[in-house]
N, C-alpha and C positions, 0 to 999 in steps of 0.2 A: 794885684793879681800875681806878679812875680814872685812876691813873698809867700803867698799861698802855694805856689807851685813848687818852692824849695822846701816848704814843710811836708809837703806830699811827698816828694821824692825821698827825703831823708826817712820819713815815717815807712815808706815802702823798703827803701833799702834795709832798715832795722828789721823789718817783718820779715824779710827774706832772708837775711843771715840767722836769724832765730828759727827758721823753718829749716834751713840746711842742718843746724845742728841738731835739730830734733829727727831729723830723717838719717841722721848717721847710723850705721848700722853696729850694733856693739856685739862682740863677740867675748865670752869669759872662756878662758883657757886655763886647764888644770895641767901644771906639768911635772911629771915626777922625774925627781933628781937623785942620784945617789951621791952621798959625801957631806950634806948639810949638817952641821952640827952644832952650830952657836949662832948668838945673835949677830955677830960680827960677819959671820957667812950670808945671813939674811940681808943685812944691810948691803953689803957688796953687790950681790944679786938685784937687790932692788933698785940700786942706782943705775947699775947697767941696763936693766930692763927699761926704767924710766926716760933712758936716753934714747930708746927706739921711738920713731915719730908714730904716732897713733897708740902708743902702749902705756897702760898706766897700772904699775904694781897694785894688787889688791891685798893679798895675805901670803903668809909661808907656814906650813905645818912642818917643824924641824923632825917630830917624831915620825911622821908618815913620808918625808921628803917630799911635799907637794908645794910648788908655787903656783899660786894663782894671780892671772893678770887680766884685766879689762883691755880690749883692743876696738879701736873705733876705725871701720875702714879699712883695716889692715889685716893681712891672713899672714901668721906666723908659718914660717917653713921648717921642715924638719932640719935641712942643713944649717940654717940660721940659728937655730936653738942648739944644736950639736956644738957648734963651733962658740957660741957665746958663754954656755956653761963649760966646754973644755978650757977655754982660755981663762975662766976664773978657778980651775981646778977641780970642776966637778964632771960628773956623768951623766949626760941626759939619756933618759930612758924612753919617755913617750908622752903624748900629749892627748888629751881630750878638749873638745870644744863644744860650746852650747851658744847658740846665737839668740839674743834677745831682741 
């Protein structure tokens, strides 16, 4: 009986952890930045954004100056983005967000 209870508990914990991931709110941010000119710039920004908890770099359009990231249960703040890009030598302009 104890062995079956352990299996049940393990299965329940696994189910709950998967449910938690599925319930995470995903927001896609398109961030307009001035000064992006080369793939090296893209790599530096990608690295800095991926260091933020709950943020995953998605893409960068160098011609349009648009950086796209996914966030999970995290809201990116204007001041946070201004500082991040300023510290990297770029100028943050604005962001748009779409929740999925």
